C-alpha positions in Angstrom: -47.5 86.8 -3.0 -50.9 87.2 -1.7 -51.7 89.6 1.0 -53.4 86.7 3.1 -49.9 84.8 2.9 -48.1 87.7 4.5 -48.3 87.3 8.4 -47.1 90.3 10.6 -46.9 92.7 7.7 -48.9 96.0 7.5 -51.3 95.5 4.4 -51.5 99.2 4.0 -47.8 99.7 3.7 -47.3 96.4 1.5 -49.9 97.7 -0.9 -49.5 101.5 -0.9 -46.6 102.9 0.8 -43.9 100.8 -0.4 -44.7 100.7 -4.2 -45.4 104.4 -4.4 -42.8 106.0 -2.2 -39.0 106.1 -2.7 -36.9 104.6 0.3 -35.6 107.8 1.2 -39.2 109.2 1.7 -40.0 106.3 3.8 -37.0 106.8 6.0 -37.7 110.3 6.4 -41.4 109.5 7.5 -40.3 106.9 10.1 -38.2 109.4 11.6 -40.5 111.7 13.6 -38.2 114.2 14.7 -36.5 114.5 11.3 -39.9 114.9 9.6 -40.8 117.7 12.0 -37.5 119.6 11.2 -38.3 119.0 7.6 -41.7 120.2 7.8 -40.7 123.1 9.7 -38.2 124.4 7.1 -41.0 124.3 4.6 -43.1 126.5 6.7 -45.4 124.0 7.8 -46.6 124.0 11.6 -45.8 121.2 13.8 -46.3 120.6 17.6 -43.8 122.2 19.7 -40.9 119.8 21.0 -40.3 120.3 24.5 -37.3 118.0 25.0 -35.5 115.1 23.6 -34.0 112.0 25.6 -31.4 110.3 23.4 -30.0 108.1 26.4 -30.8 107.2 30.0 -28.2 109.7 31.3 -30.4 112.5 29.5 -33.5 111.3 31.5 -31.7 111.8 34.8 -30.5 115.4 34.0 -33.7 116.3 32.3 -35.4 119.5 33.7 -38.9 118.3 34.3 -40.0 121.9 35.3 -39.8 123.1 31.6 -42.6 120.5 30.6 -46.1 122.0 30.6 -48.8 120.3 32.7 -50.0 118.5 29.5 -47.7 117.2 26.8 -47.3 113.9 24.8 -44.3 111.5 25.2 -43.4 109.5 21.8 -40.8 107.4 20.4 -39.1 108.6 17.5 -39.3 105.5 15.4 -42.5 104.2 16.8 -44.9 102.0 14.9 -48.8 102.4 14.9 -48.9 104.6 17.9 -47.2 102.1 20.2 -45.4 103.9 23.1 -47.0 107.1 22.7 -48.6 108.4 26.0 -50.7 111.7 26.1 -50.5 113.3 29.6 -53.2 115.7 30.8 -51.5 116.9 34.0 -48.3 116.6 35.7 -48.1 116.5 39.6 -45.5 118.2 41.8 -44.5 115.0 43.1 -43.5 113.9 39.7 -46.6 111.6 39.1 -48.8 111.9 36.1 -52.5 111.8 34.9 -52.8 110.3 31.4 -55.8 111.3 29.2 -57.6 108.3 29.7 -57.8 109.1 33.5 -55.4 106.5 34.5 -52.3 107.6 36.7 -48.4 106.9 36.3 -46.1 107.3 38.9 -42.6 109.1 38.1 -40.8 105.8 38.5 -43.2 104.2 35.8 -42.8 107.2 33.7 -39.1 106.9 33.7 -39.3 102.9 33.1 -41.4 103.7 30.1 -39.0 106.3 28.7 -36.2 103.7 29.2 -38.3 101.2 27.3 -38.5 103.5 24.3 -34.6 104.1 24.6 -34.2 100.2 24.5 -36.1 100.0 21.2 -39.1 98.4 22.5 -41.5 100.5 20.3 -39.1 101.0 17.5 -39.8 99.9 13.9 -36.9 97.4 14.1 -36.5 96.8 17.9 -33.2 98.9 17.6 -32.5 101.6 20.4 -34.5 104.8 19.9 -35.1 108.3 21.1 -37.9 109.6 23.2 -39.3 113.1 22.9 -41.7 115.3 24.7 -44.2 117.3 22.4 -47.0 119.7 22.6 -50.3 118.1 23.2 -52.8 119.5 20.4 -56.3 120.3 21.2 -58.8 119.5 18.4 -60.9 122.2 17.1 -64.4 122.4 18.6 -66.1 121.4 15.3 -64.1 118.2 15.4 -65.7 117.2 18.8 -68.8 116.2 16.8 -66.8 113.3 15.2 -64.2 112.7 18.1 -65.8 113.5 21.5 
């Protein structure tokens, strides 16, 4: 099979990831929360997890006040950065400011979380988990390369 003939497949995964990694390792890497747990147990620092939403009822009962003003929302089994939103600021009315300068209403935010739960961004389109994570700040030397 030629790479040019494979439509919809990620060439990097096809050529490098799958042939050189056992399935168990790939499944672990595809699960962000499990990967974070494994790295933590190995003593490797990871961004702090502020909260996990496993189903819609968790979203309604979530204590928003425990989120810092800036944070990241991620799907647990996302692919290629899809569904990830980085927030710069959270307003008292529930609205949010994304790092790109655009605003998101509290309603849009909850809709996005529900889209994650419904599997819109997951690897295989199956229901997923959403989680809130620490927003990392790049070292000042890296701003030369990533302003």
